[in-house]
C-alpha distance (Angstrom), angle and dihedral (degrees) to the residues before:
residue distance angle dihedral
X1 . . .
X2 3.82 . .
X3 3.74 116.8 .
X4 3.77 119.8 -117.7
X5 3.82 89.9 -141.5
X6 3.77 123.9 83.1
X7 3.79 114.9 -113.3
X8 3.77 117.0 -142.9
X9 3.80 111.5 -140.5
X10 3.76 120.1 -173.1
X11 3.79 111.6 -123.3
X12 3.79 113.9 -109.3
X13 3.78 116.9 -101.7
X14 3.76 112.3 -96.3
X15 3.80 110.6 -117.6
X16 3.79 111.4 -126.1
X17 3.80 114.1 -160.3
X18 3.82 98.2 176.5
X19 3.85 95.2 87.3
X20 3.81 90.9 45.7
X21 3.80 90.8 50.3
X22 3.81 91.4 46.7
X23 3.81 90.6 50.6
X24 3.82 91.4 48.0
X25 3.81 92.1 49.2
X26 3.81 91.9 50.5
X27 3.80 89.3 44.9
X28 3.80 92.8 54.4
X29 3.82 92.3 45.8
X30 3.82 95.1 47.7
X31 3.82 93.5 42.4
X32 3.80 94.4 48.7
X33 3.80 94.5 47.3
X34 3.82 96.5 44.8
X35 3.84 93.6 46.8
X36 3.80 91.0 49.9
X37 3.81 93.8 45.9
X38 3.82 103.7 36.0
X39 3.81 105.9 26.1
X40 3.78 136.4 62.4
X41 3.77 91.0 -138.9
X42 3.78 93.7 -96.6
X43 3.81 105.3 53.7
X44 3.80 126.2 63.1
X45 3.79 119.0 -89.1
X46 3.78 115.0 -96.1
X47 3.81 90.8 -136.7
X48 3.81 118.4 34.5
X49 3.81 114.5 -174.8
X50 3.80 98.7 157.7
X51 3.82 99.8 87.1
X52 3.81 90.1 55.9
X53 3.82 89.7 66.1
X54 3.83 93.8 58.1
X55 3.83 93.0 41.0
X56 3.81 89.3 53.2
X57 3.81 89.5 53.1
X58 3.84 91.8 49.7
X59 3.81 92.6 49.9
X60 3.80 92.7 49.8
X61 3.81 101.1 41.6
X62 3.85 134.6 62.4
X63 3.79 116.6 -91.1
X64 3.81 90.7 -113.0
X65 3.83 87.6 72.4
X66 3.80 95.5 49.0
X67 3.84 98.3 90.5
X68 3.81 91.5 55.0
X69 3.82 92.3 47.1
X70 3.81 91.6 49.3
X71 3.81 91.8 46.9
X72 3.80 92.3 50.5
X73 3.80 89.9 45.5
X74 3.81 91.2 52.8
X75 3.81 90.2 49.4
X76 3.83 91.0 50.0
X77 3.81 90.0 49.6
X78 3.80 91.3 50.9
X79 3.80 91.8 48.5
X80 3.82 93.5 49.0
X81 3.82 93.9 47.1
X82 3.80 92.5 45.1
X83 3.80 89.7 51.6
X84 3.81 97.8 46.5
X85 3.83 106.1 29.4
X86 3.76 138.6 55.6
X87 3.77 109.9 -92.5
X88 3.80 116.7 -97.5
X89 3.81 130.3 155.2
X90 3.80 89.9 -118.3
X91 3.80 90.1 68.3
X92 3.79 86.6 79.1
X93 3.80 88.5 62.6
X94 3.81 97.3 51.9
X95 3.78 93.0 71.6
X96 3.81 91.6 49.2
X97 3.80 91.5 49.9
X98 3.81 92.3 48.2
X99 3.79 92.5 47.7
X100 3.81 89.4 47.1
X101 3.80 92.7 57.5
X102 3.80 90.1 44.0
X103 3.82 90.0 51.8
X104 3.81 91.6 48.4
X105 3.81 93.2 52.1
X106 3.81 93.1 42.8
X107 3.81 94.7 47.7
X108 3.80 93.4 49.2
X109 3.81 93.0 47.4
X110 3.81 95.3 45.3
X111 3.80 90.4 48.1
X112 3.83 87.0 71.1
X113 3.81 94.2 51.8
X114 3.80 140.3 -6.4
X115 3.79 92.2 -133.5
X116 3.76 103.0 32.0
X117 3.79 122.7 -176.2
X118 3.78 102.3 -153.5
X119 3.78 100.4 -151.6
X120 3.81 100.5 22.3
X121 3.81 93.7 114.3
X122 3.79 140.3 4.1
X123 3.86 98.5 -99.1
X124 3.81 92.2 50.3
X125 3.82 92.4 44.9
X126 3.82 91.5 50.2
X127 3.80 90.7 47.9
X128 3.81 90.0 51.0
X129 3.82 92.5 48.7
X130 3.81 90.3 48.3
X131 3.79 99.2 48.0
X132 3.81 101.4 29.7
X133 3.80 96.6 31.5
X134 3.81 100.4 41.0
X135 3.81 119.9 7.3
X136 3.83 103.5 39.5
X137 3.85 97.0 43.8
X138 3.81 90.8 43.1
X139 3.82 90.9 53.6
X140 3.80 90.9 47.3
X141 3.82 91.5 46.1
X142 3.79 92.7 56.3
X143 3.80 93.6 53.4
X144 3.81 96.0 35.4
X145 3.79 93.2 50.3
X146 3.79 90.4 49.7
X147 3.83 88.8 54.4
X148 3.84 90.1 48.7
X149 3.78 90.1 52.8
X150 3.81 89.6 55.4
X151 3.82 95.8 37.1
X152 3.78 102.6 44.1
X153 3.80 105.9 5.1
X154 3.81 92.0 -111.8
X155 3.80 119.5 165.6
X156 3.80 110.3 -101.6
X157 3.81 102.2 -132.9
X158 3.85 98.1 47.9
X159 3.79 88.7 43.3
X160 3.80 90.9 49.9
X161 3.80 91.6 49.4
X162 3.82 93.4 49.7
X163 3.82 93.5 46.7
X164 3.80 93.8 46.0
X165 3.80 96.2 44.5
X166 3.79 94.3 44.7
X167 3.80 96.5 46.5
X168 3.80 95.3 42.1
X169 3.79 90.1 49.2
X170 3.80 91.6 50.8
X171 3.80 93.7 47.7
X172 3.81 93.7 48.7
X173 3.82 96.5 44.3
X174 3.75 104.3 39.8
X175 3.82 111.1 23.0
X176 3.84 98.3 75.3
X177 3.81 91.4 46.0
X178 3.82 95.9 48.4
X179 3.79 93.6 41.2
X180 3.80 89.6 56.0
X181 3.81 89.1 52.4
X182 3.79 94.6 47.3
X183 3.82 94.9 48.8
X184 3.81 92.8 46.1
X185 3.82 96.6 -113.3
X186 3.79 93.4 131.5
X187 3.80 93.3 48.5
X188 3.81 91.5 49.8
X189 3.81 92.1 45.9
X190 3.80 93.2 49.6
X191 3.82 91.6 48.9
X192 3.79 91.0 48.9
X193 3.80 93.2 53.8
X194 3.78 122.3 88.2
X195 3.83 117.4 -117.1
X196 3.81 90.5 -106.9
X197 3.80 90.4 51.4
X198 3.81 91.6 49.4
X199 3.80 90.5 53.7
X200 3.79 90.1 49.1
X201 3.82 91.8 48.9
X202 3.81 91.3 50.1
X203 3.80 92.7 47.6
X204 3.81 92.2 49.4
X205 3.82 91.8 48.7
X206 3.81 90.1 50.4
X207 3.80 90.5 48.3
X208 3.80 91.7 48.4
X209 3.80 90.5 47.2
X210 3.80 90.4 51.1
X211 3.82 91.8 49.5
X212 3.82 90.4 49.1
X213 3.81 92.2 47.8
X214 3.79 92.5 50.5
X215 3.80 91.9 45.6
X216 3.82 96.2 52.2
X217 3.83 97.9 35.7
X218 3.82 95.2 66.6
X219 3.77 133.2 55.7
X220 3.75 99.2 -166.6
X221 3.81 99.5 87.0
X222 3.83 131.9 33.9
X223 3.82 95.1 -125.3
X224 3.80 98.0 158.6
X225 3.82 89.1 125.9
X226 3.81 92.4 62.3
X227 3.85 98.2 72.3
X228 3.80 88.7 47.3
X229 3.81 90.2 56.4
X230 3.81 93.6 49.6
X231 3.81 89.8 43.9
X232 3.81 90.7 55.0
X233 3.80 89.8 51.7
X234 3.81 88.1 50.9
X235 3.81 90.8 48.7
X236 3.80 93.0 50.7
X237 3.78 96.7 45.6
X238 3.83 103.9 32.2
X239 3.81 107.8 22.8
X240 3.78 139.4 -134.2
X241 3.80 100.8 -37.4
X242 3.78 92.1 51.9
X243 3.81 88.2 47.9
X244 3.81 90.0 55.5
X245 3.80 89.9 51.6
X246 3.80 89.4 48.2
X247 3.81 91.4 54.2
X248 3.83 89.2 51.0
X249 3.81 89.5 53.7
X250 3.79 90.0 52.0
X251 3.80 89.4 47.5
X252 3.80 93.0 50.7
X253 3.80 94.9 49.2
X254 3.80 91.4 41.4
X255 3.80 91.8 50.8
X256 3.81 91.2 49.2
X257 3.79 90.4 49.8
X258 3.81 89.4 51.2
X259 3.82 90.7 51.6
X260 3.77 92.1 52.5
X261 3.83 94.4 35.4
X262 3.78 95.3 -123.0
X263 3.79 133.8 118.5
X264 3.80 134.5 60.2
X265 3.81 93.8 -55.2
X266 3.80 90.3 59.8
X267 3.80 86.9 62.5
X268 3.81 87.6 73.4
X269 3.83 89.6 72.9
X270 3.81 94.6 -151.0
X271 3.78 133.8 126.4
X272 3.84 117.7 -69.8
X273 3.81 93.3 -107.6
X274 3.81 91.8 57.6
X275 3.80 90.7 46.0
X276 3.82 89.9 51.0
X277 3.81 92.0 51.1
X278 3.80 90.3 46.9
X279 3.79 91.1 50.6
X280 3.83 90.7 48.6
X281 3.81 89.5 52.7
X282 3.80 89.4 48.3
X283 3.80 91.7 53.4
X284 3.81 91.5 45.8
X285 3.81 89.1 52.4
X286 3.81 89.9 50.3
X287 3.79 90.9 51.9
X288 3.79 92.4 45.7
X289 3.82 90.0 51.0
X290 3.79 102.8 39.8
X291 3.80 101.9 37.7
X292 3.83 97.0 59.5
X293 3.81 87.5 50.1
X294 3.81 90.6 50.7
X295 3.81 91.2 46.2
X296 3.82 91.4 49.8
X297 3.79 92.7 48.5
X298 3.80 91.2 46.0
X299 3.80 92.7 49.5
X300 3.81 91.3 48.9
X301 3.80 91.1 47.1
X302 3.79 90.5 49.9
X303 3.81 90.2 47.4
X304 3.81 91.2 50.4
X305 3.79 91.6 46.2
X306 3.79 90.6 48.0
X307 3.81 90.5 48.6
X308 3.80 90.0 49.7
X309 3.81 90.7 50.1
X310 3.78 91.0 48.5
X311 3.80 91.9 47.9
X312 3.80 91.0 49.6
X313 3.81 90.6 47.9
X314 3.81 91.4 47.7
X315 3.79 91.3 49.3
X316 3.81 90.4 50.1
X317 3.81 91.8 48.0
X318 3.79 93.0 48.3
X319 3.78 92.6 45.0
X320 3.80 90.4 56.2
X321 3.78 96.8 33.3
X322 3.81 122.3 112.2
X323 3.80 87.2 -142.7
X324 3.80 130.7 76.6
X325 3.78 130.5 -138.6
X326 3.80 126.1 -162.1
X327 3.78 127.5 -174.0
X328 3.80 121.1 -156.4
X329 3.78 128.1 -168.3
X330 3.80 123.1 -132.0
X331 3.82 90.4 -85.3
X332 3.81 91.4 55.3
X333 3.81 98.1 -107.4
X334 3.82 117.3 140.4
X335 3.81 106.7 -113.0
X336 3.79 98.7 -178.5
X337 3.76 137.6 -7.4
X338 3.78 135.4 -171.4
X339 3.77 140.3 167.1
X340 3.80 135.8 51.7
X341 3.80 99.5 -25.5
X342 3.83 91.5 143.2
X343 3.78 95.4 57.3
X344 3.81 95.4 36.6
X345 3.77 102.9 50.1
X346 3.78 107.3 -6.2
X347 3.84 100.0 -104.1
X348 3.79 127.3 114.4
X349 3.80 120.1 -128.1
X350 3.81 89.2 -112.0
X351 3.81 90.1 56.6
X352 3.80 90.8 51.6
X353 3.80 97.6 44.3
X354 3.83 114.2 97.1
X355 3.83 90.6 2.3
X356 3.84 117.7 133.9
X357 3.78 114.7 -113.5
X358 3.83 90.6 -120.1
X359 3.80 89.7 59.4
X360 3.81 92.0 47.2
X361 3.79 89.4 48.7
X362 3.80 88.8 60.2
X363 3.81 93.3 46.0
X364 3.81 96.3 40.7
X365 3.81 112.3 15.5
X366 3.83 139.1 -49.6
X367 3.80 85.2 -122.0
X368 3.83 89.5 80.4
X369 3.80 93.0 62.3
X370 3.82 92.1 41.6
X371 3.80 92.5 52.5
X372 3.81 92.2 44.3
X373 3.81 90.9 52.6
X374 3.79 90.1 48.9
X375 3.83 91.2 49.6
X376 3.80 91.8 50.4
X377 3.81 90.1 48.8
X378 3.82 93.9 50.1
X379 3.83 107.3 23.9
X380 3.80 94.8 176.3
X381 3.81 94.8 65.8
X382 3.80 135.0 64.8
X383 3.79 114.5 -129.9
X384 3.81 121.2 -146.6
X385 3.78 133.4 -173.9
X386 3.80 140.5 154.9
X387 3.79 122.5 -123.8
X388 3.79 141.9 166.9
X389 3.83 112.1 -120.9
X390 3.79 115.2 -122.2
X391 3.80 94.9 -125.6
X392 3.83 96.2 41.6
X393 3.82 104.3 32.1
X394 3.81 94.2 167.6
X395 3.80 89.9 67.7
X396 3.76 124.8 84.8
X397 3.81 112.8 -147.5
X398 3.78 130.1 -173.3
X399 3.81 119.1 -145.5
X400 3.80 122.7 -162.9
X401 3.81 113.5 -169.8
X402 3.80 126.9 -175.8
X403 3.77 133.9 172.0
X404 3.82 120.0 -108.8
X405 3.81 114.1 -133.0
X406 3.80 130.4 -159.0
X407 3.78 118.0 -179.4
X408 3.80 88.5 -14.7
X409 3.81 90.3 -56.1
X410 3.80 122.7 117.9
X411 3.82 108.1 -119.6
X412 3.79 99.3 170.2
X413 3.78 145.6 -52.9
X414 3.78 137.4 -87.6
X415 3.80 122.6 -146.0
X416 3.81 122.7 -161.2
X417 3.81 112.8 -165.6
X418 3.79 125.6 -170.8
X419 3.78 137.4 172.3
X420 3.82 111.4 -106.2
X421 3.81 97.9 165.4
X422 3.79 95.7 117.3
X423 3.77 93.2 37.9
X424 3.79 92.9 53.0
X425 3.82 90.3 45.8
X426 3.82 89.7 52.8
X427 3.78 91.3 46.4
X428 3.81 90.1 49.9
X429 3.77 91.4 49.7
X430 3.79 91.5 49.1
X431 3.79 90.4 48.7
X432 3.81 90.6 48.7
X433 3.79 92.3 49.8
X434 3.79 90.2 49.9
X435 3.81 90.5 62.2
X436 3.82 98.0 34.9
X437 3.80 128.9 92.2
X438 3.82 105.2 -124.9
X439 3.83 94.4 -147.0
X440 3.79 103.9 47.0
X441 3.85 98.4 22.1
X442 3.79 91.4 -132.9
X443 3.80 121.5 115.1
X444 3.82 120.3 -70.3
X445 3.80 127.5 -137.8
X446 3.83 92.0 -80.7
X447 3.81 89.3 52.2
X448 3.76 91.4 49.7
X449 3.82 91.7 49.4
X450 3.82 89.9 51.6
X451 3.80 91.8 48.2
X452 3.79 91.0 49.2
X453 3.81 91.3 48.4
X454 3.81 92.7 47.9
X455 3.79 95.1 50.0
X456 3.76 111.0 101.4
X457 3.76 120.9 -153.1
X458 3.80 104.2 -108.7
X459 3.78 98.5 167.0
X460 3.82 90.8 -108.1
X461 3.81 113.9 126.8
X462 3.81 118.3 -100.9
X463 3.79 137.2 167.0
X464 3.78 142.2 -165.5
X465 3.81 121.8 -128.4
X466 3.80 127.1 -171.6
X467 3.81 121.7 -167.3
X468 3.79 134.9 176.0
X469 3.82 137.8 177.4
X470 3.76 116.6 -93.7
X471 3.82 114.5 -118.4
X472 3.80 90.8 -4.1
X473 3.81 92.3 158.8
X474 3.79 91.1 58.9
X475 3.83 89.9 51.7
X476 3.80 90.5 54.5
X477 3.79 92.6 43.8
X478 3.82 95.2 48.1
X479 3.81 103.7 33.1
X480 3.78 102.4 23.0
X481 3.78 135.5 -113.7
X482 3.78 94.1 -73.9
X483 3.81 90.1 63.0
X484 3.81 89.7 42.9
X485 3.82 90.7 52.8
X486 3.80 89.3 49.3
X487 3.82 90.5 53.3
X488 3.82 91.1 51.6
X489 3.81 91.8 49.7
X490 3.81 91.2 49.5
X491 3.80 93.1 48.7
X492 3.83 90.6 50.4
X493 3.82 91.2 47.8
X494 3.81 92.4 49.4
X495 3.80 91.6 48.0
X496 3.81 91.5 50.7
X497 3.79 92.2 47.4
X498 3.80 96.6 46.5
X499 3.80 97.6 40.9
X500 3.80 93.1 46.5
X501 3.80 126.7 -174.7
X502 3.77 121.8 -19.2
X503 3.82 94.4 41.7
X504 3.82 128.2 92.7
X505 3.83 124.9 -137.0
X506 3.80 128.4 -170.8
X507 3.77 138.8 170.4
X508 3.79 109.8 -125.5
X509 3.79 93.8 -169.2
X510 3.77 139.8 -68.5
X511 3.80 108.5 13.0
X512 3.81 95.2 -28.3
X513 3.82 123.0 112.6
X514 3.80 131.0 -177.7
X515 3.79 127.2 -154.0
X516 3.80 126.2 -160.5
X517 3.80 102.0 -154.9
X518 3.80 122.6 -166.5
X519 3.82 95.0 -145.2
X520 3.77 140.9 74.4
X521 3.77 121.9 -76.5
X522 3.80 94.5 -98.8
X523 3.81 92.3 55.2
X524 3.79 89.0 42.9
X525 3.80 91.1 54.2
X526 3.79 88.9 50.0
X527 3.84 92.1 52.0
X528 3.79 92.6 50.7
X529 3.79 90.8 47.2
X530 3.79 89.5 54.0
X531 3.81 89.7 49.8
X532 3.81 89.7 49.5
X533 3.79 92.8 50.9
X534 3.81 93.3 47.0
X535 3.83 92.1 48.4
X536 3.82 89.9 52.8
X537 3.80 88.8 62.4
X538 3.84 92.9 57.4
X539 3.80 118.0 114.1
X540 3.80 98.2 -160.9
X541 3.83 90.9 120.0
X542 3.83 113.2 57.6
X543 3.79 112.2 -124.3
X544 3.80 95.2 -1.6
X545 3.79 138.3 84.8
X546 3.80 121.7 -122.6
X547 3.80 114.2 -138.7
X548 3.78 134.5 178.7
X549 3.76 136.2 -158.5
X550 3.80 127.2 -148.1
X551 3.76 145.0 -168.9
X552 3.81 125.2 -156.8
X553 3.83 129.5 -163.8
X554 3.77 135.6 174.3
X555 3.81 112.4 -101.8
X556 3.80 96.5 -133.9
X557 3.78 124.1 162.4
X558 3.82 95.4 -50.6
X559 3.82 111.6 58.3
X560 3.81 93.1 -177.0
X561 3.79 91.0 54.4
X562 3.81 90.1 47.5
X563 3.82 90.4 54.6
X564 3.79 88.9 51.2
X565 3.81 92.1 51.0
X566 3.81 92.1 48.1
X567 3.79 89.9 50.1
X568 3.80 92.4 50.2
X569 3.83 90.2 50.8
X570 3.82 89.6 50.1
X571 3.80 87.7 54.1
X572 3.80 88.6 50.0
X573 3.81 90.8 52.6
X574 3.81 89.6 52.1
X575 3.78 91.7 47.4
X576 3.82 93.9 50.4
X577 3.77 97.5 53.0
X578 3.86 109.4 -64.6
X579 3.82 126.1 -116.7
X580 3.77 91.3 79.4
X581 3.84 142.6 95.7
X582 3.79 123.3 -124.7
X583 3.82 118.0 -159.9
X584 3.77 100.6 167.0
X585 3.77 138.8 33.0
X586 3.79 116.5 -95.7
């Protein structure tokens, strides 16, 4: 039964045959040339570069394309052997053996990573040298030499040595270079280089090629060190990919010298197989020497480029930042400064630069020097404080200063300054609202508790008064809460007006208010009486008079006890008829 829901099916991968064809073409060319130049038509070639072409394709393409590449490689092997050797049925097997060792090396290397970079780092390079330079060609040499014994009657051990040395040499020399071409690394690297750098790279490659040609074209002097020197120069100036190309140049000239039995290696005066193994070891030593140098140079170049990018980004951020940052050396002199110094504290960056911190403290705020001293005294902590700049006193700035350490030694301080004017205003408003009664706009109970806690005993007389509205519940019940709220607002306004400055008023809750009066109890009683008389003139309740009652007590040494006494006297005023103020016990 068909589903009523759409099924998403991933489109099949498109098969690309161009890389496989390119690998097969290179395989045929390399195989034909090396058989003609380094084999008698029956023995294995001393240098075998062909397998490296197919291995490079496998390492640069998805595994779905591997069967086609291996098939084309086998066909190219068959064509090259048929063209250059006497026909024998075993020729059909050579291609299978070669593709088998290529598959072994490719599968092992790709098992480590889907997009492997053969010589990107030391572990990967060693793995490549082990599997492609030792294991895979050794496995192929065992089987291939056995076929040669049957095919042409060749001796097994010399045949094994020629196969192994030739294939290992080809893998090590050519695979990294071709893989970088197939995966586009060279194209990307060339595009990323500046024109001047491209000219330098080309000149260094030509120089290295000339050194290699001279080295391997003469047999008078053992100059094998010379290509290594030019290769190191190439590694330092042009990087890993150029180093790979340089090793290929050495391999090409070395292989040609082996064919014609000239060059420093011919001075060994040993059989060709030994010379081939020696040359392979020489190339491996070159790679092992030059590639770490190239990797180190590349990593340092990337680190420098990354640092330059970060510095440029930091400069751009600071240039457009509303904050300012100042760096002082250990003597307190401003080394560098950036950011919005003009808008923050009225000084340009040029005025701040090279100025002593004591001078800036006069022009900006003494807080800078204080925080710097604190940072130098305790380097592990950051020190923060708000201040008002001397030239722009309406602003509130926050400075954060921390010591700068180098090798556990204090070498200076860094100050980050930002504008917190609006933030502090918002924080102040939030704090004010937290201790303010939203209806009457006088303080609430929390505000009163804070005021009571802040008040220090100075010896001056003070008293506590508590007042509330008489029969407030009946006002709410008869006239509604809107009228009741209006009564509470009027009572608070009258209390504020009559008490005046220097006294504190808060709403404790409901219709109850408390006053902290900075006067003796007699004056306090008089103030509350005035409030009571003024409230009685209010017309908030139609056709009725609003009255209040109050209780007053001396503040004394125990504020909590004083509040209790004032409350008890308020209760006494209610009990004895309301609309009155009680300031002493009856």
